matplotlib code that plots the C-alpha trace (Angstrom):
import matplotlib.pyplot as plt

x = [25.8, 23.0, 23.5, 23.6, 21.7, 20.6, 23.4, 24.5, 28.0, 30.1, 31.9, 35.9, 38.5, 41.8, 45.6, 48.5, 51.9, 53.7, 51.1, 51.5, 47.9, 48.8, 45.7, 42.0, 38.7, 35.2, 32.0, 29.3, 26.2, 22.7, 21.1, 17.7, 15.4, 13.9, 10.8, 10.2, 10.4, 7.0, 3.7, 2.0, -1.4, -2.2, -4.4, -4.4, -7.5, -4.7, -1.4, 1.2, 3.0, 0.6, -1.4, 0.4, -1.0, 1.0, 4.1, 7.4, 9.8, 12.7, 10.9, 8.2, 5.7, 7.5, 10.5, 7.8, 6.1, 2.6, 1.8, 1.0, 2.7, 0.8, 2.8, 1.0, 3.2, 2.0, 0.9, 3.0, 4.3, 4.2, 4.2, 6.8, 8.4, 6.1, 8.5, 11.1, 9.0, 8.1, 11.2, 13.2, 10.6, 10.5, 14.8, 14.7, 12.4, 14.4, 17.3, 16.1, 14.4, 10.9, 9.8, 7.0, 4.6, 5.4, 2.9, 3.7, 0.8, 0.4, -2.4, -2.7, -1.6, 0.6, -3.0, -2.1, 0.4, 3.1, 0.9, -2.5, -2.9, -6.5, -7.8, -5.6, -7.1, -10.1, -8.7, -7.8, -11.4, -12.5, -10.3, -10.9, -12.9, -11.4, -7.8, -10.4, -11.9, -7.9, -7.1, -9.4, -9.3, -5.9, -6.5, -4.4, -2.8, -2.1, -0.3, -0.8, 1.5, 1.2, 3.1, 2.1, -1.5, -1.5, -2.7, -6.0, -6.8, -6.1, -7.3, -10.9, -10.8, -10.8, -13.3, -15.9, -15.5, -14.5, -11.7, -10.8, -6.1, -4.3, -2.1, -1.3, 1.4, 1.0, 4.4, 4.6, 0.8, -1.0, -3.8, -5.3, -5.0, -8.5, -9.5, -8.2, -8.4, -11.3, -9.8, -7.3, -9.6, -8.6, -11.4, -9.6, -9.2, -6.6, -2.4, -4.2, -1.7, -4.6, -5.9, -6.2, -5.3, -7.7, -10.8, -9.6, -11.8, -14.5, -16.3, -15.1, -19.2, -18.8, -15.4, -16.5, -14.1, -17.4, -20.3, -21.5, -21.5, -25.0, -27.3, -27.6, -28.6, -30.7, -28.8, -26.1, -24.1, -23.1, -20.5, -18.7, -15.8, -12.6, -13.1, -13.8, -13.6, -11.8, -12.7, -12.8, -8.8, -7.2, -7.6, -5.5, -3.2, 0.8, 1.6, 5.4, 5.5, 8.6, 8.5, 11.2, 9.2, 9.3, 6.1, 4.5, 6.7, 3.8, 4.5, 4.4, 4.3, 0.8, -0.5, 2.4, 2.8, 3.0, 6.6, 7.2, 9.7, 12.3, 13.4, 16.6, 17.7, 14.1, 12.3, 9.0, 8.1, 8.0, 5.0, 3.2, 0.5, -0.8, -0.4, -2.9, -5.4, -5.1, -5.9, -8.7, -11.8, -9.1, -8.6, -6.7, -8.5, -10.5, -8.3, -7.1, -3.9, -1.6, -1.8, -5.5, -8.7, -11.9, -14.2, -15.6, -12.8, -11.5, -12.7, -15.6, -19.0, -22.6, -22.3, -21.2, -19.2, -17.5, -20.1, -22.9, -20.7, -20.1, -24.2, -25.7, -27.7, -27.4, -30.4, -29.0, -25.5, -27.0, -28.9, -26.5, -22.6, -19.7, -17.5, -17.7, -20.7, -19.0, -19.4, -23.4, -24.1, -22.8, -26.0, -27.9, -29.2, -28.6, -25.5, -24.3, -20.7, -17.9, -19.9, -19.3, -15.2, -14.7, -15.9, -14.5, -10.6, -11.2, -13.1, -12.8, -9.9, -8.4, -8.4, -5.4, -1.8, -0.8, -0.6, 3.1, 5.0, 2.7, 1.8, -1.7, -2.3, -5.1, -4.7, -2.6, -2.1, 1.1, 3.3, 6.7, 9.2, 12.2, 13.6, 14.3, 18.2, 18.3, 15.8, 19.1, 22.3, 24.4, 23.9, 22.3, 23.4, 22.4, 23.9, 24.0, 21.5, 17.6, 17.0, 20.4, 20.3, 16.0, 14.5, 12.7, 8.9, 10.4, 14.0, 12.5, 13.4, 15.7, 18.2, 20.6, 19.0, 22.5, 20.7, 17.1, 17.1, 15.7, 12.7, 12.5, 13.4, 10.9, 8.3, 9.3, 9.5, 6.0, 4.1, 5.4, 7.5, 10.5]
y = [-27.3, -27.5, -29.1, -27.6, -30.0, -34.2, -36.4, -39.9, -39.0, -39.3, -36.4, -36.7, -35.3, -36.2, -34.7, -34.2, -33.8, -32.6, -34.0, -37.0, -38.7, -39.7, -39.8, -40.5, -40.7, -40.5, -39.3, -41.7, -39.0, -38.6, -35.4, -35.0, -32.0, -30.5, -30.6, -34.3, -34.2, -32.0, -31.8, -29.6, -27.9, -25.9, -23.1, -20.7, -20.9, -22.8, -23.7, -23.9, -26.6, -29.8, -30.7, -33.7, -34.9, -37.7, -39.2, -37.5, -39.9, -38.2, -37.8, -40.6, -39.6, -41.9, -39.5, -36.8, -35.4, -36.0, -32.2, -30.7, -27.2, -25.3, -22.0, -19.3, -16.9, -13.5, -11.0, -10.8, -13.7, -15.9, -19.9, -21.1, -17.9, -20.0, -23.0, -20.6, -19.3, -22.9, -24.3, -22.5, -22.0, -26.1, -26.1, -23.7, -25.2, -28.0, -26.2, -25.4, -28.6, -29.2, -32.2, -31.6, -32.2, -29.7, -28.5, -25.6, -23.9, -21.5, -19.0, -16.9, -13.1, -12.4, -11.1, -8.0, -6.0, -5.4, -2.8, -4.0, -4.7, -4.6, -7.4, -9.7, -9.0, -9.5, -13.4, -13.7, -14.2, -15.5, -18.1, -19.2, -20.8, -23.5, -23.0, -24.0, -27.2, -28.1, -27.4, -29.1, -32.6, -33.0, -34.8, -34.2, -31.3, -28.0, -24.9, -22.2, -19.6, -17.2, -14.4, -10.6, -10.6, -14.5, -13.6, -12.8, -16.0, -17.4, -14.8, -15.2, -18.9, -19.2, -15.8, -17.3, -20.5, -22.3, -23.1, -24.6, -24.9, -25.1, -22.3, -19.5, -17.5, -14.4, -13.2, -9.6, -9.2, -7.1, -6.8, -4.2, -3.9, -2.6, -6.5, -8.0, -5.2, -2.8, 0.1, 0.5, 2.0, 5.7, 8.1, 11.6, 14.4, 15.9, 13.6, 11.3, 9.5, 7.5, 10.3, 12.0, 15.8, 15.9, 14.7, 17.3, 19.6, 17.2, 15.8, 12.0, 11.2, 11.5, 9.4, 6.3, 4.1, 5.6, 5.6, 1.8, 3.5, 4.7, 1.5, -1.8, -5.2, -6.3, -3.9, -5.5, -1.9, -1.7, -4.9, -2.7, -2.4, -3.5, -2.6, -6.1, -8.3, -11.3, -11.3, -15.3, -15.0, -13.5, -17.3, -18.9, -16.3, -14.7, -11.9, -12.1, -8.2, -5.8, -2.6, -2.1, -3.1, -0.7, -2.0, -0.6, 2.1, 5.2, 8.2, 11.4, 14.3, 14.8, 12.2, 9.5, 9.9, 6.4, 7.7, 8.5, 6.6, 7.5, 7.7, 7.6, 5.5, 3.5, 2.4, 3.0, 0.1, 2.2, 3.8, 1.0, -0.3, 3.4, 4.1, 1.7, 2.6, 6.2, 5.6, 3.6, 6.3, 8.7, 9.2, 11.5, 11.5, 9.0, 6.7, 4.8, 6.8, 4.3, 1.6, 2.8, 1.8, 3.9, 2.8, 4.7, 5.3, 9.1, 9.8, 13.0, 11.9, 13.3, 16.8, 18.1, 21.1, 21.1, 22.8, 20.5, 17.6, 18.5, 19.9, 16.8, 14.4, 10.7, 10.1, 12.8, 10.8, 7.1, 7.5, 10.4, 9.6, 11.9, 9.8, 8.2, 6.4, 3.0, 0.4, 0.9, -2.6, -1.2, 1.2, -2.0, -2.9, -6.8, -7.4, -11.0, -12.2, -12.1, -8.9, -7.6, -8.2, -6.7, -3.9, -3.6, -4.5, -2.6, 0.5, 0.6, 2.2, 1.1, 3.5, 2.0, 0.8, -2.6, -5.7, -6.4, -3.2, -3.1, -4.6, -6.1, -4.6, -7.4, -8.7, -12.0, -11.7, -12.8, -10.1, -10.4, -8.1, -9.1, -6.1, -6.5, -6.0, -9.5, -11.0, -10.5, -12.4, -12.0, -9.1, -8.0, -8.7, -5.5, -1.8, 1.5, 3.1, 3.9, 0.6, 0.3, -2.9, -2.9, -6.2, -5.5, -7.2, -9.9, -10.4, -13.7, -15.4, -13.1, -12.5, -15.9, -17.9, -17.1, -13.5, -15.1, -18.2, -16.9, -16.2, -20.0, -21.3, -19.3, -20.2, -24.5, -23.5, -22.0, -24.2, -27.0, -28.5, -30.3]
z = [7.3, 4.9, 1.2, -2.1, -3.5, -3.8, -3.4, -2.5, -2.5, 0.4, 2.3, 1.1, 3.2, 1.2, 2.0, 0.2, 0.6, -2.4, -4.8, -3.5, -0.8, 2.3, 4.1, 2.8, 4.9, 4.2, 5.0, 3.5, 2.6, 1.5, 0.8, -0.5, -0.2, 2.7, 0.9, 1.6, 5.7, 5.1, 4.0, 1.8, 1.3, -1.8, -1.1, -4.2, -6.2, -9.7, -10.0, -7.9, -5.7, -5.6, -1.9, -0.4, 2.9, 2.5, 5.4, 4.8, 3.4, 5.0, 8.0, 8.8, 11.8, 13.7, 14.4, 15.1, 18.8, 17.0, 17.8, 14.1, 12.8, 10.3, 8.2, 6.4, 4.5, 3.8, 0.9, -2.6, -1.9, -5.0, -5.1, -5.8, -3.3, -0.7, -1.6, 0.2, 3.1, 3.8, 3.9, 5.6, 8.3, 8.7, 8.7, 11.4, 13.4, 13.2, 14.4, 17.6, 18.2, 16.8, 16.4, 15.0, 12.1, 10.1, 6.9, 4.5, 3.1, -0.1, -0.7, -3.3, -1.5, -4.6, -6.6, -9.0, -8.6, -5.6, -4.6, -4.7, -1.2, -0.6, -3.1, -1.3, 2.2, 0.4, -1.0, 2.8, 4.1, 1.0, 1.6, 5.2, 5.0, 2.7, 5.6, 8.3, 6.3, 5.6, 9.7, 10.9, 8.5, 10.7, 13.7, 16.7, 18.4, 15.5, 16.7, 13.6, 12.7, 10.1, 9.0, 7.7, 5.8, 6.6, 9.5, 8.4, 7.1, 10.0, 12.0, 10.2, 10.0, 13.5, 14.2, 10.8, 11.2, 14.0, 13.9, 16.7, 17.5, 20.6, 19.8, 16.9, 16.6, 14.8, 13.5, 12.1, 11.7, 8.5, 11.1, 12.9, 16.4, 17.2, 15.7, 19.2, 21.6, 20.8, 23.2, 19.7, 17.5, 17.9, 17.0, 17.6, 15.7, 17.0, 16.1, 14.4, 11.7, 10.6, 9.6, 6.1, 6.4, 4.0, 6.4, 8.7, 10.3, 9.8, 12.7, 13.1, 13.2, 9.3, 8.6, 6.8, 10.0, 12.2, 10.2, 11.2, 15.0, 12.4, 12.8, 15.0, 13.7, 12.6, 9.4, 8.4, 8.2, 11.6, 10.5, 7.9, 10.7, 11.6, 16.2, 17.4, 14.6, 15.6, 20.1, 19.2, 18.6, 21.7, 23.6, 21.4, 19.9, 21.4, 19.4, 18.0, 16.6, 16.0, 17.2, 14.1, 11.2, 8.0, 6.6, 9.9, 10.3, 11.3, 9.3, 11.0, 8.9, 8.0, 5.5, 3.8, -0.3, -2.2, -2.1, 1.0, 2.4, 0.0, -3.9, -3.1, -1.8, -2.9, 0.1, -0.6, 1.4, 4.6, 6.1, 3.6, 5.8, 7.3, 3.4, 2.5, 5.0, 4.3, 0.4, 0.5, -1.3, -3.0, -6.1, -9.2, -12.3, -11.3, -11.1, -7.9, -6.4, -6.4, -3.4, -3.0, -3.5, -5.2, -2.1, 0.8, 3.0, 2.7, -0.5, -0.5, -1.4, -0.7, -1.5, 1.5, 2.9, 5.9, 7.8, 5.8, 6.6, 10.3, 11.0, 9.4, 11.5, 11.9, 9.5, 7.2, 7.4, 7.1, 4.1, 2.7, 4.1, 3.2, 1.8, -1.7, -2.5, -3.5, -3.2, -3.8, -2.0, 1.2, 1.2, 1.9, 5.0, 3.4, 2.8, 2.2, 4.4, 1.6, 0.4, 3.7, 3.8, 0.7, 1.9, 5.1, 3.2, 0.2, 2.1, 5.6, 6.8, 10.2, 13.3, 14.1, 14.0, 13.0, 15.4, 13.9, 15.5, 18.6, 22.2, 22.2, 25.9, 27.2, 30.5, 30.3, 26.3, 25.5, 23.4, 21.9, 21.1, 18.2, 17.9, 21.5, 21.8, 24.3, 22.0, 18.9, 21.3, 18.2, 17.3, 13.9, 10.4, 9.1, 10.6, 9.0, 6.0, 6.4, 8.5, 11.0, 12.9, 13.3, 12.9, 9.9, 8.5, 7.4, 8.9, 10.9, 7.7, 5.4, 8.5, 8.8, 11.7, 13.7, 14.2, 14.7, 16.8, 19.3, 18.4, 16.6, 20.1, 21.6, 19.6, 20.2, 23.7, 23.3, 21.3, 22.8, 19.9, 21.0]

ax = plt.figure().add_subplot(projection="3d")
ax.plot(x, y, z, "-o")
ax.set_aspect("equal")
plt.show()
């Protein structure tokens, strides 16, 4: 049972017979807000709930096991919505036996309109430094959980700033598999569903995603890739993915449009990961395609035809790339770190699918498919329609605990949070 609002009134059981009270019993209660049971860190540049790192009044540290658990939400979550995410994650971990000190966190992953995903990928890289500072400043064992694009923040903090955590649980991670497992990077020219159909017939040496291979250190253009971006994460990461995730689902009938997935009923959220990668560099009448950007990517540049692009030498392509020549900063041998991150986020398409839908096949690496029937012992609270009983992108929060508790039991077990 959960209380709807704060109260100190008792719970009363009273039995009446023909309008006459025959029995009355009271259970004393003190119900208060769940947010008084954990700490809070606000990473937003302005606004949102204030940071509170003091001992929670309704869950003293003496009741904890001393381990710290940090949770970070994903893309398109407002400051107020982040409160709901953190409250729900705390309650579900607690209900599964966690006695760790919980830290709810929020960051700016909702800049712009709801389809401007790539800007928020850049924000994730930018906030990683502060995330590292905040988490590193806490003493004791540290377990980090992140959902969706929040995993970009955490992975960058570990890789780029040396964040040291005991374990890192990736939940529906909106990060390309190649970042962790380089062999996932696919430059195949056939049956490659991350290859924009307008580039069919072009040699893969002309692709923006392969351009980095034309350079070597100390030229910073060799770093303009998702491939092997986060190798340091592997030693502490656990991949909790869902093969039924609608955001990471793959469209296999050519290149999707912004409205692929269905307008009636409205399911344009399907294939969102694939869309935002394939729409990089794509414009109509000089404006980015809905959900895309006008940076590099699958846009054309350099004045090539297919034949001349395929015949171009590496020297030709270094100085005059076949993809869109935006932004100008990517055509320098000396590129500042944050500029590199912006270019990757907004202009370099991934050539692998999201870790949040797939196992990362590395020896000894832990993978947990939430969508397997064995992990849904009470069936599922949804059936029929477009998605049937699939475990969708945010079902770890949106679906009742009755159906998802095995996931939280596993998180508590793997994190030794009891």
